[in-house]
C-alpha positions as CSV (number, residue, x, y, z in Angstrom):
1,M,-126.7,26.4,-46.4
2,S,-123.8,24.6,-48.0
3,F,-121.5,21.9,-46.7
4,Q,-117.9,21.4,-47.6
5,C,-117.1,17.8,-48.5
6,G,-113.3,17.9,-48.6
7,A,-111.0,14.9,-48.4
8,P,-110.5,15.1,-44.6
9,F,-114.2,15.1,-44.0
10,L,-114.8,12.1,-46.3
11,M,-112.0,10.2,-44.6
12,V,-113.6,10.7,-41.2
13,V,-117.0,9.6,-42.5
14,F,-115.4,6.4,-44.0
15,L,-113.7,5.5,-40.8
16,L,-116.9,6.0,-38.7
17,V,-118.9,3.9,-41.1
18,F,-116.2,1.1,-41.2
19,A,-116.0,1.1,-37.4
20,S,-119.7,0.9,-37.2
21,L,-119.9,-2.0,-39.6
22,S,-117.1,-3.8,-37.9
23,S,-118.8,-3.5,-34.5
24,V,-121.9,-5.1,-36.0
25,R,-120.4,-7.6,-38.3
26,G,-116.8,-8.3,-37.0
27,D,-114.8,-11.4,-38.1
28,C,-112.2,-13.8,-36.8
29,A,-109.7,-13.4,-39.6
30,M,-107.0,-12.9,-37.0
31,Q,-108.0,-16.3,-35.5
32,N,-107.9,-18.0,-38.9
33,F,-111.7,-18.1,-38.8
34,C,-111.5,-20.5,-35.8
35,N,-110.0,-23.2,-38.1
36,G,-113.4,-24.8,-38.7
37,H,-113.5,-25.9,-35.1
38,G,-115.6,-23.1,-33.6
39,T,-117.9,-20.2,-34.2
40,C,-116.9,-16.5,-34.4
41,I,-118.3,-14.1,-31.8
42,N,-118.6,-11.1,-34.0
43,S,-118.9,-8.5,-31.2
44,T,-115.5,-9.5,-29.9
45,S,-113.9,-11.1,-32.9
46,T,-113.1,-14.2,-30.7
47,C,-113.7,-17.8,-31.2
48,S,-116.1,-20.0,-29.3
49,C,-114.5,-23.4,-29.8
50,Y,-116.3,-26.7,-30.2
51,E,-116.1,-29.3,-27.5
52,G,-112.7,-31.1,-27.6
53,W,-111.1,-28.0,-29.3
54,G,-111.1,-25.7,-26.3
55,A,-114.8,-25.2,-25.4
56,T,-115.6,-23.5,-22.1
57,T,-116.7,-26.9,-20.8
58,D,-113.4,-28.5,-21.7
59,I,-110.9,-29.0,-18.8
60,A,-107.4,-28.4,-20.2
61,F,-104.0,-27.0,-19.3
62,Y,-104.1,-25.0,-22.5
63,K,-106.8,-23.9,-24.9
64,A,-105.8,-22.4,-28.3
65,P,-107.7,-19.1,-28.9
66,D,-108.1,-20.0,-32.6
67,C,-109.5,-23.5,-31.9
68,S,-106.5,-25.1,-33.7
69,Q,-105.4,-27.5,-31.0
70,R,-107.2,-30.4,-29.3
71,T,-107.9,-30.9,-25.7
72,C,-107.7,-34.3,-24.0
73,P,-110.0,-36.4,-21.8
74,S,-109.9,-35.5,-18.1
75,D,-110.6,-37.3,-14.8
76,R,-109.8,-37.0,-11.2
77,A,-106.1,-36.1,-10.5
78,W,-103.9,-38.7,-9.0
79,S,-102.3,-36.0,-7.0
80,D,-102.8,-32.2,-6.7
81,V,-103.1,-29.4,-4.1
82,P,-106.2,-29.9,-1.9
83,S,-108.8,-27.2,-2.1
84,S,-110.0,-27.8,1.5
85,P,-109.2,-30.1,4.4
86,R,-111.4,-32.9,2.9
87,T,-111.4,-32.0,-0.8
88,A,-108.7,-32.9,-3.3
89,H,-108.1,-34.7,-6.6
90,A,-109.9,-32.3,-8.8
91,V,-110.8,-33.2,-12.4
92,I,-107.8,-32.5,-14.7
93,E,-106.5,-33.3,-18.1
94,C,-105.0,-36.7,-18.4
95,S,-105.5,-37.1,-14.6
96,N,-102.0,-35.6,-14.0
97,R,-100.5,-38.9,-15.1
98,G,-99.9,-38.3,-18.8
99,T,-99.3,-35.7,-21.4
100,C,-101.8,-34.4,-24.0
101,D,-101.2,-34.7,-27.7
102,R,-102.8,-31.5,-29.0
103,T,-102.8,-32.9,-32.5
104,T,-104.9,-36.0,-31.8
105,G,-106.6,-35.1,-28.5
106,Q,-105.3,-38.3,-26.9
107,C,-103.4,-38.7,-23.6
108,T,-100.0,-40.4,-23.6
109,C,-100.0,-42.0,-20.2
110,F,-97.0,-42.5,-17.9
111,D,-95.8,-46.0,-17.3
112,G,-98.2,-48.0,-15.1
113,F,-101.3,-45.9,-16.0
114,T,-103.9,-46.5,-18.7
115,G,-107.4,-45.4,-19.8
116,T,-108.4,-42.6,-22.1
117,A,-107.6,-40.1,-19.4
118,C,-104.9,-42.1,-17.7
119,Q,-107.4,-42.4,-15.0
120,R,-106.5,-45.9,-13.7
121,N,-103.4,-47.9,-13.0
122,K,-102.6,-51.1,-14.9
123,C,-102.8,-54.4,-13.3
124,P,-99.4,-56.1,-12.9
125,N,-98.6,-58.0,-16.1
126,D,-102.3,-58.0,-17.0
127,C,-102.8,-60.7,-14.3
128,S,-100.7,-63.0,-16.5
129,G,-103.8,-64.4,-18.1
130,H,-104.8,-66.1,-14.8
131,G,-107.0,-63.5,-13.2
132,V,-109.4,-60.6,-13.5
133,C,-108.3,-56.9,-13.2
134,M,-110.8,-55.2,-10.9
135,S,-111.2,-51.7,-9.3
136,M,-111.2,-51.2,-5.6
137,K,-114.9,-50.7,-5.7
138,Q,-115.3,-54.1,-7.4
139,L,-112.7,-55.8,-5.1
140,A,-114.6,-54.6,-2.0
141,R,-117.7,-56.5,-3.2
142,T,-115.8,-59.7,-4.2
143,S,-115.7,-62.3,-1.5
144,S,-112.7,-64.1,-3.2
145,A,-110.5,-61.0,-3.4
146,L,-107.5,-61.0,-1.0
147,P,-107.2,-60.3,1.8
148,L,-110.3,-62.3,2.6
149,G,-113.2,-60.7,4.4
150,P,-117.0,-60.3,4.2
151,N,-118.4,-58.3,1.3
152,T,-118.2,-54.6,2.0
153,F,-118.4,-51.3,0.1
154,Y,-115.8,-48.8,-1.0
155,E,-117.6,-46.2,-2.9
156,G,-119.8,-43.2,-2.8
157,D,-117.5,-40.4,-1.7
158,E,-115.3,-39.7,-4.8
159,D,-114.7,-36.1,-3.6
160,S,-113.0,-37.3,-0.5
161,S,-112.4,-40.7,1.1
162,T,-113.1,-43.0,-1.9
163,W,-111.7,-40.8,-4.6
164,D,-109.7,-43.8,-6.0
165,E,-112.6,-46.3,-6.0
166,D,-112.5,-46.5,-9.8
167,K,-108.8,-45.7,-10.2
168,V,-106.8,-48.2,-8.3
169,Y,-107.0,-51.7,-9.8
170,G,-105.7,-55.1,-8.7
171,C,-105.9,-58.8,-9.7
172,V,-108.3,-61.4,-8.4
173,C,-106.6,-64.6,-9.4
174,D,-108.3,-67.6,-11.0
175,S,-108.8,-70.8,-9.0
176,S,-110.2,-74.2,-9.8
177,W,-111.5,-74.4,-6.2
178,T,-113.8,-71.9,-4.4
179,V,-111.9,-69.3,-2.4
180,G,-113.3,-67.8,0.8
181,L,-113.9,-68.2,4.5
182,Q,-116.9,-70.4,4.6
183,S,-117.2,-74.2,4.9
184,G,-115.7,-76.0,2.0
185,E,-113.9,-72.9,0.7
186,T,-110.2,-72.6,0.7
187,Q,-108.4,-69.5,2.0
188,E,-106.0,-69.2,-0.9
189,P,-106.6,-69.3,-4.7
190,E,-104.9,-71.7,-7.1
191,W,-103.1,-68.9,-8.9
192,F,-101.6,-66.2,-6.7
193,G,-99.2,-63.3,-6.5
194,P,-99.7,-59.7,-7.4
195,D,-99.8,-60.6,-11.1
196,C,-101.3,-64.2,-10.6
197,S,-98.2,-65.7,-12.1
198,K,-97.7,-68.4,-9.5
199,R,-99.6,-71.6,-9.1
200,H,-100.3,-73.6,-5.9
201,C,-99.7,-77.3,-5.9
202,P,-102.2,-80.0,-4.9
203,S,-103.2,-79.6,-1.2
204,A,-103.4,-82.4,1.3
205,D,-102.8,-83.3,5.0
206,N,-99.4,-84.5,5.9
207,P,-99.5,-88.3,6.1
208,R,-96.7,-88.4,8.6
209,T,-98.6,-86.4,11.3
210,V,-101.9,-86.8,13.1
211,A,-102.7,-83.1,12.7
212,I,-105.3,-82.0,10.1
213,E,-103.3,-79.2,8.5
214,T,-106.0,-78.5,5.9
215,D,-108.5,-77.5,8.6
216,C,-108.7,-73.7,8.7
217,T,-111.6,-73.6,11.2
218,N,-111.0,-70.4,13.3
219,V,-107.7,-69.7,11.5
220,T,-107.1,-66.1,10.6
221,A,-106.7,-65.7,6.8
222,K,-103.3,-64.3,5.6
223,G,-103.3,-60.5,5.6
224,S,-106.8,-60.4,7.1
225,I,-108.4,-60.0,10.5
226,Y,-111.2,-62.5,9.6
227,R,-111.2,-66.2,10.5
228,G,-112.4,-69.3,8.7
229,A,-115.7,-70.8,9.6
230,A,-116.1,-74.4,10.6
231,G,-115.1,-76.6,7.7
232,N,-113.0,-73.9,6.1
233,L,-109.9,-75.2,4.4
234,C,-106.2,-74.2,4.4
235,Q,-104.0,-74.7,1.4
236,V,-101.2,-77.1,2.2
237,D,-99.0,-77.5,-0.8
238,C,-97.6,-81.0,-1.4
239,A,-98.9,-82.0,2.1
240,N,-95.8,-80.4,3.5
241,Q,-93.9,-83.4,2.2
242,G,-92.4,-81.8,-0.9
243,I,-91.5,-78.5,-2.6
244,C,-94.0,-76.8,-4.8
245,D,-92.8,-75.5,-8.1
246,Y,-94.9,-72.4,-8.4
247,K,-94.2,-72.0,-12.1
248,T,-95.9,-75.3,-12.9
249,G,-98.0,-76.1,-9.8
250,A,-96.3,-79.5,-9.6
251,C,-94.9,-81.1,-6.4
252,Q,-91.3,-82.3,-6.1
253,C,-91.7,-84.7,-3.3
254,F,-89.1,-85.5,-0.6
255,D,-87.4,-88.9,-0.6
256,G,-89.8,-91.6,0.6
257,Q,-92.9,-89.7,-0.7
258,Y,-94.6,-89.7,-4.1
259,G,-97.8,-88.8,-5.8
260,L,-99.4,-85.6,-7.2
261,D,-99.7,-84.2,-3.6
262,C,-96.8,-86.3,-2.1
263,T,-99.2,-88.2,0.2
264,E,-98.0,-91.7,-0.9
265,I,-95.3,-93.2,1.3
266,E,-92.7,-95.4,-0.3
267,P,-89.3,-95.8,1.5
268,T,-87.6,-96.6,-1.8
269,A,-88.9,-93.5,-3.6
270,V,-85.8,-91.3,-4.3
271,Y,-85.7,-88.2,-6.5
272,D,-82.6,-88.7,-8.7
273,V,-82.8,-85.2,-10.3
274,W,-85.0,-82.5,-8.8
275,N,-85.9,-81.0,-12.2
276,N,-86.7,-84.3,-13.9
277,G,-90.4,-83.6,-14.0
278,G,-91.5,-85.1,-10.8
279,A,-90.9,-88.8,-11.4
280,F,-89.3,-90.8,-8.7
281,V,-86.6,-93.5,-9.1
282,S,-86.8,-96.6,-6.9
283,S,-83.6,-97.7,-5.2
284,D,-84.5,-101.3,-6.1
């Protein structure tokens, strides 16, 4: 028996052998050999990218098939379409509050947001150097955080009701006196405002009345539903006998009053110029 080995026959044999070898061996030449950021799956000539370059575990809006572009950090979305009546805020790249730089793998956050994944809001003016920036979870456990109330919890259900426990931040302002609702504590901190940029003045009772204005016993704290215990203190700037300069925390006393807290009575005390630093000029 003899076989004819003509050119057509040899071509068919070559193509069959090449196809067989390709199916076994394969390569990712079309994917630029995964750009050094992944491994080639020979059977499919596709790339299995490393983490951060489009791995199956990466959460990203776009994954380059040749592993040439980075993915960015992800966290719970600030806003998205709910997946059920009680489930929303799915994990997503840059938390839906920034854009991903595919070259560096870093999020560029929108104004007011920060974190590697833009996962939390910034505190106003970084609390002006007079406070601590805390998450809602931390604020709930802090007795001096406003509005005042007993320590509580805001955590444990990130898939639903407390999804923002580690995302929403606010300032707890500094104070040289203890803030709270208990005896000896004052209902307002020394520094105040959303960004802790304002400063209360010295507090005292009005010397021209018989009332004890600094007594906050059973007084409801501002913005709260809770009341001060016996011996709790109210903040009375300048004893209600002057105007507090919230920039400096210094009193500008009314005529006839002087002192750091405006509790000293002197009929001849007259402020010649309101912005003269708080000194009084006697009429004598």
